[in-house]
N, C-alpha and C positions, 0 to 999 in steps of 0.2 A: 540323616536327612540331607540329601545332596543339594536340595534347592536353597539351603542356607549358606552354601559355599560362595563367598563373594568374588572369588577370582574370575570366573568367566563373565559375570555380570558387570564387573567393573571394567573389564576390557571392552565389552560391548558398549558400555556407556561412553567410554573415552573415544572409541572408534566412531560412534554415532556423532558425537560433538565435533570430532575432526572433520567428518564429512559435512556437517552443517556449516561449520565455520570456514571451510575452504572452497566448497563447490557452490553452495547456494547464494552467498552474498554477491558474487559477480553477476549471477543470473538476475538477481533482483535489481541490482544497480544498473544493469543494462536495459531495463525496461523503459520504453519511451511512451509518452502519452500521444494519442493521435491528434488531439487538439491542444496546442500550446496556449496557455492563458495569455490574454492580451491586456495591457493596462487600460483601466477605465478612467474616464475623465472625472474630475471632482465636481463639475458643474451639474446641477440637477436639470433634467430635461424639462422643457416648458410643456406644461399640460394644457390641453384645450378642453373647454367644456363640451360635453356631448350634445349633439343636435338631435332632439327627438321630434321628428316631423309629425307624429300622431298625437302629440300632447298639446 
């Protein structure tokens, strides 16, 4: 049963991990977000009551 021979599958596994660990991380780390987060103030905004003219 040739499908139980581990030699080619182990080489494919190692080659796949080499590709994943050398090519993909720089591509993922080079990703930039279009909207950089801005720091928010710690003060709560002052809320005004709603004015319901029909009530």
